[in-house]
Structure formats: C-alpha cells, structure tokens
N, CA, C, O and CB atoms as a CASP TS submission, in Angstrom:
PFRMAT TS
TARGET T0000
AUTHOR 0000-0000-0000
METHOD Language model
MODEL 1
PARENT N/A
ATOM      1  N   UNK     1    -184.404  56.257  17.380  1.00  0.00           N
ATOM      2  CA  UNK     1    -183.230  56.794  18.017  1.00  0.00           C
ATOM      3  C   UNK     1    -182.087  55.823  17.785  1.00  0.00           C
ATOM      4  O   UNK     1    -182.251  54.615  17.959  1.00  0.00           O
ATOM      5  CB  UNK     1    -183.467  57.042  19.526  1.00  0.00           C
ATOM      6  N   UNK     2    -180.954  56.330  17.402  1.00  0.00           N
ATOM      7  CA  UNK     2    -179.805  55.492  17.138  1.00  0.00           C
ATOM      8  C   UNK     2    -178.671  55.890  18.073  1.00  0.00           C
ATOM      9  O   UNK     2    -178.572  57.039  18.503  1.00  0.00           O
ATOM     10  CB  UNK     2    -179.369  55.601  15.663  1.00  0.00           C
ATOM     11  N   UNK     3    -177.833  54.933  18.372  1.00  0.00           N
ATOM     12  CA  UNK     3    -176.700  55.255  19.217  1.00  0.00           C
ATOM     13  C   UNK     3    -175.426  54.807  18.525  1.00  0.00           C
ATOM     14  O   UNK     3    -175.440  53.890  17.704  1.00  0.00           O
ATOM     15  CB  UNK     3    -176.835  54.595  20.606  1.00  0.00           C
ATOM     16  N   UNK     4    -174.341  55.452  18.857  1.00  0.00           N
ATOM     17  CA  UNK     4    -173.058  55.145  18.263  1.00  0.00           C
ATOM     18  C   UNK     4    -172.094  54.781  19.377  1.00  0.00           C
ATOM     19  O   UNK     4    -171.862  55.577  20.287  1.00  0.00           O
ATOM     20  CB  UNK     4    -172.526  56.332  17.422  1.00  0.00           C
ATOM     21  N   UNK     5    -171.539  53.599  19.311  1.00  0.00           N
ATOM     22  CA  UNK     5    -170.559  53.162  20.294  1.00  0.00           C
ATOM     23  C   UNK     5    -169.184  53.191  19.623  1.00  0.00           C
ATOM     24  O   UNK     5    -169.011  52.641  18.536  1.00  0.00           O
ATOM     25  CB  UNK     5    -170.899  51.728  20.850  1.00  0.00           C
ATOM     26  N   UNK     6    -168.232  53.818  20.258  1.00  0.00           N
ATOM     27  CA  UNK     6    -166.902  53.949  19.680  1.00  0.00           C
ATOM     28  C   UNK     6    -166.062  52.744  20.068  1.00  0.00           C
ATOM     29  O   UNK     6    -165.941  52.407  21.246  1.00  0.00           O
ATOM     30  CB  UNK     6    -166.224  55.259  20.140  1.00  0.00           C
ATOM     31  N   UNK     7    -165.483  52.102  19.063  1.00  0.00           N
ATOM     32  CA  UNK     7    -164.611  50.954  19.300  1.00  0.00           C
ATOM     33  C   UNK     7    -163.181  51.374  18.995  1.00  0.00           C
ATOM     34  O   UNK     7    -162.940  52.130  18.055  1.00  0.00           O
ATOM     35  CB  UNK     7    -165.035  49.724  18.429  1.00  0.00           C
ATOM     36  N   UNK     8    -162.238  50.886  19.783  1.00  0.00           N
ATOM     37  CA  UNK     8    -160.845  51.225  19.543  1.00  0.00           C
ATOM     38  C   UNK     8    -160.120  50.018  18.970  1.00  0.00           C
ATOM     39  O   UNK     8    -160.356  48.883  19.384  1.00  0.00           O
ATOM     40  CB  UNK     8    -160.163  51.706  20.839  1.00  0.00           C
ATOM     41  N   UNK     9    -159.255  50.270  18.034  1.00  0.00           N
ATOM     42  CA  UNK     9    -158.455  49.233  17.388  1.00  0.00           C
ATOM     43  C   UNK     9    -157.010  49.691  17.372  1.00  0.00           C
ATOM     44  O   UNK     9    -156.724  50.885  17.455  1.00  0.00           O
ATOM     45  CB  UNK     9    -158.964  48.934  15.944  1.00  0.00           C
ATOM     46  N   UNK    10    -156.104  48.738  17.265  1.00  0.00           N
ATOM     47  CA  UNK    10    -154.706  49.125  17.132  1.00  0.00           C
ATOM     48  C   UNK    10    -154.505  49.691  15.731  1.00  0.00           C
ATOM     49  O   UNK    10    -154.797  49.026  14.737  1.00  0.00           O
ATOM     50  CB  UNK    10    -153.749  47.913  17.398  1.00  0.00           C
ATOM     51  N   UNK    11    -154.014  50.902  15.661  1.00  0.00           N
ATOM     52  CA  UNK    11    -153.871  51.589  14.381  1.00  0.00           C
ATOM     53  C   UNK    11    -152.572  51.161  13.708  1.00  0.00           C
ATOM     54  O   UNK    11    -151.479  51.424  14.211  1.00  0.00           O
ATOM     55  CB  UNK    11    -153.904  53.123  14.572  1.00  0.00           C
ATOM     56  N   UNK    12    -152.709  50.508  12.582  1.00  0.00           N
ATOM     57  CA  UNK    12    -151.547  50.151  11.779  1.00  0.00           C
ATOM     58  C   UNK    12    -151.300  51.270  10.787  1.00  0.00           C
ATOM     59  O   UNK    12    -152.103  52.198  10.694  1.00  0.00           O
ATOM     60  CB  UNK    12    -151.752  48.788  11.051  1.00  0.00           C
ATOM     61  N   UNK    13    -150.238  51.204  10.068  1.00  0.00           N
ATOM     62  CA  UNK    13    -149.923  52.230   9.080  1.00  0.00           C
ATOM     63  C   UNK    13    -151.003  52.259   8.005  1.00  0.00           C
ATOM     64  O   UNK    13    -151.247  51.252   7.340  1.00  0.00           O
ATOM     65  CB  UNK    13    -148.533  51.979   8.450  1.00  0.00           C
ATOM     66  N   UNK    14    -151.642  53.394   7.837  1.00  0.00           N
ATOM     67  CA  UNK    14    -152.683  53.538   6.839  1.00  0.00           C
ATOM     68  C   UNK    14    -154.050  53.075   7.279  1.00  0.00           C
ATOM     69  O   UNK    14    -154.997  53.150   6.496  1.00  0.00           O
ATOM     70  CB  UNK    14    -152.303  52.809   5.637  1.00  0.00           C
ATOM     71  N   UNK    15    -154.192  52.598   8.502  1.00  0.00           N
ATOM     72  CA  UNK    15    -155.493  52.122   8.990  1.00  0.00           C
ATOM     73  C   UNK    15    -156.363  53.321   9.343  1.00  0.00           C
ATOM     74  O   UNK    15    -155.870  54.325   9.857  1.00  0.00           O
ATOM     75  CB  UNK    15    -155.323  51.183  10.227  1.00  0.00           C
ATOM     76  N   UNK    16    -157.652  53.212   9.068  1.00  0.00           N
ATOM     77  CA  UNK    16    -158.579  54.291   9.374  1.00  0.00           C
ATOM     78  C   UNK    16    -159.292  53.992  10.691  1.00  0.00           C
ATOM     79  O   UNK    16    -159.363  52.842  11.125  1.00  0.00           O
ATOM     80  CB  UNK    16    -159.603  54.481   8.225  1.00  0.00           C
ATOM     81  N   UNK    17    -159.808  55.026  11.309  1.00  0.00           N
ATOM     82  CA  UNK    17    -160.528  54.865  12.563  1.00  0.00           C
ATOM     83  C   UNK    17    -161.893  54.268  12.276  1.00  0.00           C
ATOM     84  O   UNK    17    -162.636  54.766  11.429  1.00  0.00           O
ATOM     85  CB  UNK    17    -160.660  56.215  13.308  1.00  0.00           C
ATOM     86  N   UNK    18    -162.219  53.197  12.988  1.00  0.00           N
ATOM     87  CA  UNK    18    -163.487  52.504  12.795  1.00  0.00           C
ATOM     88  C   UNK    18    -164.358  52.728  14.023  1.00  0.00           C
ATOM     89  O   UNK    18    -163.863  52.786  15.148  1.00  0.00           O
ATOM     90  CB  UNK    18    -163.265  50.984  12.539  1.00  0.00           C
ATOM     91  N   UNK    19    -165.661  52.852  13.795  1.00  0.00           N
ATOM     92  CA  UNK    19    -166.618  52.973  14.883  1.00  0.00           C
ATOM     93  C   UNK    19    -167.717  51.944  14.676  1.00  0.00           C
ATOM     94  O   UNK    19    -168.034  51.581  13.543  1.00  0.00           O
ATOM     95  CB  UNK    19    -167.206  54.410  14.962  1.00  0.00           C
ATOM     96  N   UNK    20    -168.295  51.477  15.773  1.00  0.00           N
ATOM     97  CA  UNK    20    -169.396  50.519  15.709  1.00  0.00           C
ATOM     98  C   UNK    20    -170.690  51.305  15.817  1.00  0.00           C
ATOM     99  O   UNK    20    -170.928  51.991  16.811  1.00  0.00           O
ATOM    100  CB  UNK    20    -169.291  49.430  16.841  1.00  0.00           C
ATOM    101  N   UNK    21    -171.524  51.203  14.792  1.00  0.00           N
ATOM    102  CA  UNK    21    -172.795  51.926  14.758  1.00  0.00           C
ATOM    103  C   UNK    21    -173.942  50.946  14.921  1.00  0.00           C
ATOM    104  O   UNK    21    -173.927  49.860  14.342  1.00  0.00           O
ATOM    105  CB  UNK    21    -172.946  52.724  13.441  1.00  0.00           C
ATOM    106  N   UNK    22    -174.930  51.329  15.705  1.00  0.00           N
ATOM    107  CA  UNK    22    -176.109  50.503  15.939  1.00  0.00           C
ATOM    108  C   UNK    22    -177.333  51.342  15.586  1.00  0.00           C
ATOM    109  O   UNK    22    -177.558  52.408  16.158  1.00  0.00           O
ATOM    110  CB  UNK    22    -176.172  49.990  17.429  1.00  0.00           C
ATOM    111  N   UNK    23    -178.117  50.844  14.636  1.00  0.00           N
ATOM    112  CA  UNK    23    -179.309  51.555  14.181  1.00  0.00           C
ATOM    113  C   UNK    23    -180.536  50.689  14.445  1.00  0.00           C
ATOM    114  O   UNK    23    -180.498  49.477  14.234  1.00  0.00           O
ATOM    115  CB  UNK    23    -179.203  51.919  12.671  1.00  0.00           C
ATOM    116  N   UNK    24    -181.617  51.303  14.903  1.00  0.00           N
ATOM    117  CA  UNK    24    -182.851  50.583  15.158  1.00  0.00           C
ATOM    118  C   UNK    24    -183.774  50.782  13.964  1.00  0.00           C
ATOM    119  O   UNK    24    -184.095  51.917  13.612  1.00  0.00           O
ATOM    120  CB  UNK    24    -183.524  51.061  16.479  1.00  0.00           C
ATOM    121  N   UNK    25    -184.207  49.683  13.335  1.00  0.00           N
ATOM    122  CA  UNK    25    -185.092  49.716  12.180  1.00  0.00           C
ATOM    123  C   UNK    25    -186.396  49.020  12.518  1.00  0.00           C
ATOM    124  O   UNK    25    -186.416  48.056  13.284  1.00  0.00           O
ATOM    125  CB  UNK    25    -184.428  49.059  10.958  1.00  0.00           C
ATOM    126  N   UNK    26    -187.476  49.508  11.948  1.00  0.00           N
ATOM    127  CA  UNK    26    -188.788  48.894  12.162  1.00  0.00           C
ATOM    128  C   UNK    26    -189.113  48.018  10.963  1.00  0.00           C
ATOM    129  O   UNK    26    -189.012  48.466   9.821  1.00  0.00           O
ATOM    130  CB  UNK    26    -189.896  49.976  12.379  1.00  0.00           C
ATOM    131  N   UNK    27    -189.501  46.778  11.211  1.00  0.00           N
ATOM    132  CA  UNK    27    -189.840  45.835  10.153  1.00  0.00           C
ATOM    133  C   UNK    27    -191.166  46.239   9.518  1.00  0.00           C
ATOM    134  O   UNK    27    -192.130  46.557  10.215  1.00  0.00           O
ATOM    135  CB  UNK    27    -189.914  44.390  10.704  1.00  0.00           C
ATOM    136  N   UNK    28    -191.201  46.222   8.183  1.00  0.00           N
ATOM    137  CA  UNK    28    -192.441  46.581   7.502  1.00  0.00           C
ATOM    138  C   UNK    28    -193.478  45.462   7.585  1.00  0.00           C
ATOM    139  O   UNK    28    -194.677  45.730   7.510  1.00  0.00           O
ATOM    140  CB  UNK    28    -192.158  46.920   6.045  1.00  0.00           C
ATOM    141  N   UNK    29    -193.034  44.215   7.738  1.00  0.00           N
ATOM    142  CA  UNK    29    -193.964  43.074   7.818  1.00  0.00           C
ATOM    143  C   UNK    29    -194.643  42.972   9.179  1.00  0.00           C
ATOM    144  O   UNK    29    -195.871  42.957   9.274  1.00  0.00           O
ATOM    145  CB  UNK    29    -193.224  41.775   7.524  1.00  0.00           C
ATOM    146  N   UNK    30    -193.830  42.902  10.229  1.00  0.00           N
ATOM    147  CA  UNK    30    -194.366  42.610  11.560  1.00  0.00           C
ATOM    148  C   UNK    30    -194.521  43.850  12.435  1.00  0.00           C
ATOM    149  O   UNK    30    -195.274  43.826  13.408  1.00  0.00           O
ATOM    150  CB  UNK    30    -193.476  41.621  12.258  1.00  0.00           C
ATOM    151  N   UNK    31    -193.832  44.912  12.108  1.00  0.00           N
ATOM    152  CA  UNK    31    -193.881  46.107  12.951  1.00  0.00           C
ATOM    153  C   UNK    31    -192.921  46.041  14.121  1.00  0.00           C
ATOM    154  O   UNK    31    -192.849  46.978  14.916  1.00  0.00           O
ATOM    155  CB  UNK    31    -195.273  46.316  13.463  1.00  0.00           C
ATOM    156  N   UNK    32    -192.178  44.941  14.237  1.00  0.00           N
ATOM    157  CA  UNK    32    -191.220  44.786  15.330  1.00  0.00           C
ATOM    158  C   UNK    32    -189.939  45.567  15.000  1.00  0.00           C
ATOM    159  O   UNK    32    -189.630  45.818  13.836  1.00  0.00           O
ATOM    160  CB  UNK    32    -190.901  43.277  15.577  1.00  0.00           C
ATOM    161  N   UNK    33    -189.221  45.935  16.031  1.00  0.00           N
ATOM    162  CA  UNK    33    -187.958  46.647  15.841  1.00  0.00           C
ATOM    163  C   UNK    33    -186.810  45.657  15.833  1.00  0.00           C
ATOM    164  O   UNK    33    -186.810  44.680  16.582  1.00  0.00           O
ATOM    165  CB  UNK    33    -187.748  47.708  16.944  1.00  0.00           C
ATOM    166  N   UNK    34    -185.826  45.918  14.974  1.00  0.00           N
ATOM    167  CA  UNK    34    -184.612  45.110  14.929  1.00  0.00           C
ATOM    168  C   UNK    34    -183.424  46.058  14.888  1.00  0.00           C
ATOM    169  O   UNK    34    -183.530  47.197  14.433  1.00  0.00           O
ATOM    170  CB  UNK    34    -184.610  44.140  13.695  1.00  0.00           C
ATOM    171  N   UNK    35    -182.309  45.572  15.364  1.00  0.00           N
ATOM    172  CA  UNK    35    -181.111  46.387  15.452  1.00  0.00           C
ATOM    173  C   UNK    35    -180.112  45.963  14.394  1.00  0.00           C
ATOM    174  O   UNK    35    -179.843  44.775  14.220  1.00  0.00           O
ATOM    175  CB  UNK    35    -180.490  46.289  16.844  1.00  0.00           C
ATOM    176  N   UNK    36    -179.556  46.954  13.680  1.00  0.00           N
ATOM    177  CA  UNK    36    -178.546  46.718  12.662  1.00  0.00           C
ATOM    178  C   UNK    36    -177.226  47.254  13.199  1.00  0.00           C
ATOM    179  O   UNK    36    -177.106  48.442  13.497  1.00  0.00           O
ATOM    180  CB  UNK    36    -178.930  47.393  11.298  1.00  0.00           C
ATOM    181  N   UNK    37    -176.233  46.371  13.320  1.00  0.00           N
ATOM    182  CA  UNK    37    -174.916  46.763  13.815  1.00  0.00           C
ATOM    183  C   UNK    37    -173.904  46.622  12.690  1.00  0.00           C
ATOM    184  O   UNK    37    -173.956  45.672  11.910  1.00  0.00           O
ATOM    185  CB  UNK    37    -174.498  45.906  15.044  1.00  0.00           C
ATOM    186  N   UNK    38    -172.985  47.573  12.613  1.00  0.00           N
ATOM    187  CA  UNK    38    -171.967  47.514  11.577  1.00  0.00           C
ATOM    188  C   UNK    38    -170.758  48.346  11.996  1.00  0.00           C
ATOM    189  O   UNK    38    -170.905  49.391  12.631  1.00  0.00           O
ATOM    190  CB  UNK    38    -172.530  48.009  10.226  1.00  0.00           C
ATOM    191  N   UNK    39    -169.575  47.881  11.641  1.00  0.00           N
ATOM    192  CA  UNK    39    -168.354  48.653  11.837  1.00  0.00           C
ATOM    193  C   UNK    39    -168.125  49.476  10.577  1.00  0.00           C
ATOM    194  O   UNK    39    -168.012  48.918   9.486  1.00  0.00           O
ATOM    195  CB  UNK    39    -167.123  47.724  12.145  1.00  0.00           C
ATOM    196  N   UNK    40    -168.058  50.779  10.715  1.00  0.00           N
ATOM    197  CA  UNK    40    -167.854  51.663   9.571  1.00  0.00           C
ATOM    198  C   UNK    40    -166.716  52.624   9.888  1.00  0.00           C
ATOM    199  O   UNK    40    -166.343  52.813  11.046  1.00  0.00           O
ATOM    200  CB  UNK    40    -169.157  52.443   9.221  1.00  0.00           C
ATOM    201  N   UNK    41    -166.174  53.224   8.838  1.00  0.00           N
ATOM    202  CA  UNK    41    -165.132  54.223   9.028  1.00  0.00           C
ATOM    203  C   UNK    41    -165.761  55.473   9.631  1.00  0.00           C
ATOM    204  O   UNK    41    -166.937  55.758   9.405  1.00  0.00           O
ATOM    205  CB  UNK    41    -164.412  54.551   7.685  1.00  0.00           C
ATOM    206  N   UNK    42    -164.976  56.208  10.392  1.00  0.00           N
ATOM    207  CA  UNK    42    -165.496  57.353  11.132  1.00  0.00           C
ATOM    208  C   UNK    42    -166.092  58.418  10.228  1.00  0.00           C
ATOM    209  O   UNK    42    -167.035  59.103  10.623  1.00  0.00           O
ATOM    210  CB  UNK    42    -164.406  57.959  11.967  1.00  0.00           C
ATOM    211  N   UNK    43    -165.562  58.570   9.024  1.00  0.00           N
ATOM    212  CA  UNK    43    -166.075  59.615   8.139  1.00  0.00           C
ATOM    213  C   UNK    43    -167.320  59.185   7.369  1.00  0.00           C
ATOM    214  O   UNK    43    -167.903  60.006   6.660  1.00  0.00           O
ATOM    215  CB  UNK    43    -165.002  60.028   7.166  1.00  0.00           C
ATOM    216  N   UNK    44    -167.749  57.925   7.483  1.00  0.00           N
ATOM    217  CA  UNK    44    -168.933  57.440   6.776  1.00  0.00           C
ATOM    218  C   UNK    44    -170.097  57.122   7.705  1.00  0.00           C
ATOM    219  O   UNK    44    -171.032  56.419   7.321  1.00  0.00           O
ATOM    220  CB  UNK    44    -168.582  56.215   5.981  1.00  0.00           C
ATOM    221  N   UNK    45    -170.037  57.639   8.928  1.00  0.00           N
ATOM    222  CA  UNK    45    -171.082  57.355   9.913  1.00  0.00           C
ATOM    223  C   UNK    45    -172.412  57.980   9.498  1.00  0.00           C
ATOM    224  O   UNK    45    -173.457  57.345   9.639  1.00  0.00           O
ATOM    225  CB  UNK    45    -170.667  57.873  11.296  1.00  0.00           C
ATOM    226  N   UNK    46    -172.392  59.203   8.992  1.00  0.00           N
ATOM    227  CA  UNK    46    -173.629  59.866   8.590  1.00  0.00           C
ATOM    228  C   UNK    46    -174.308  59.112   7.451  1.00  0.00           C
ATOM    229  O   UNK    46    -175.537  59.066   7.394  1.00  0.00           O
ATOM    230  CB  UNK    46    -173.347  61.313   8.171  1.00  0.00           C
ATOM    231  N   UNK    47    -173.535  58.521   6.547  1.00  0.00           N
ATOM    232  CA  UNK    47    -174.111  57.730   5.448  1.00  0.00           C
ATOM    233  C   UNK    47    -174.812  56.494   5.987  1.00  0.00           C
ATOM    234  O   UNK    47    -175.866  56.109   5.482  1.00  0.00           O
ATOM    235  CB  UNK    47    -173.021  57.319   4.441  1.00  0.00           C
ATOM    236  N   UNK    48    -174.231  55.864   7.015  1.00  0.00           N
ATOM    237  CA  UNK    48    -174.842  54.676   7.612  1.00  0.00           C
ATOM    238  C   UNK    48    -176.202  54.997   8.228  1.00  0.00           C
ATOM    239  O   UNK    48    -177.165  54.254   8.041  1.00  0.00           O
ATOM    240  CB  UNK    48    -173.916  54.082   8.673  1.00  0.00           C
ATOM    241  N   UNK    49    -176.277  56.115   8.969  1.00  0.00           N
ATOM    242  CA  UNK    49    -177.523  56.459   9.626  1.00  0.00           C
ATOM    243  C   UNK    49    -178.543  57.062   8.661  1.00  0.00           C
ATOM    244  O   UNK    49    -179.732  57.097   8.976  1.00  0.00           O
ATOM    245  CB  UNK    49    -177.255  57.419  10.755  1.00  0.00           C
ATOM    246  N   UNK    50    -178.108  57.535   7.498  1.00  0.00           N
ATOM    247  CA  UNK    50    -179.025  58.089   6.516  1.00  0.00           C
ATOM    248  C   UNK    50    -179.780  56.997   5.770  1.00  0.00           C
ATOM    249  O   UNK    50    -180.859  57.255   5.239  1.00  0.00           O
ATOM    250  CB  UNK    50    -178.272  58.960   5.534  1.00  0.00           C
ATOM    251  N   UNK    51    -179.233  55.776   5.718  1.00  0.00           N
ATOM    252  CA  UNK    51    -179.891  54.659   5.040  1.00  0.00           C
ATOM    253  C   UNK    51    -181.152  54.266   5.789  1.00  0.00           C
ATOM    254  O   UNK    51    -181.235  54.413   7.009  1.00  0.00           O
ATOM    255  CB  UNK    51    -178.940  53.450   4.920  1.00  0.00           C
ATOM    256  N   UNK    52    -182.135  53.764   5.049  1.00  0.00           N
ATOM    257  CA  UNK    52    -183.361  53.264   5.678  1.00  0.00           C
ATOM    258  C   UNK    52    -183.568  51.834   5.299  1.00  0.00           C
ATOM    259  O   UNK    52    -184.546  51.219   5.724  1.00  0.00           O
ATOM    260  CB  UNK    52    -184.580  54.099   5.280  1.00  0.00           C
TER
END
C-alpha cells in the first residue's frame, strides 16, 4: 500500500506542481520493508508508483 502526501511550494513562473510520494518496497535480501520517498511532478505520480 502506498500513500501520497501533497506538498505545497511557492509557484514561480513556469514552476510545476510537485507532490511528495512515499512507496513501500520489500527487500529481496532480508524481506524487510523500506520506504522510498521522492518529490515528483504531479503528472508523473503514476510512473513513480508503477516502478518496482
């Protein structure tokens, strides 16, 4: 299960809306879960969550 937290930034001219995405990944070595956080553009959120 992944969650998306929306972050707000001051929008400058030409700046795109950014969101903070947090994805939970399972380690293949240990089986433990780790969290991957990244700021991505709003229109590329589905690409971030599609990655494994």
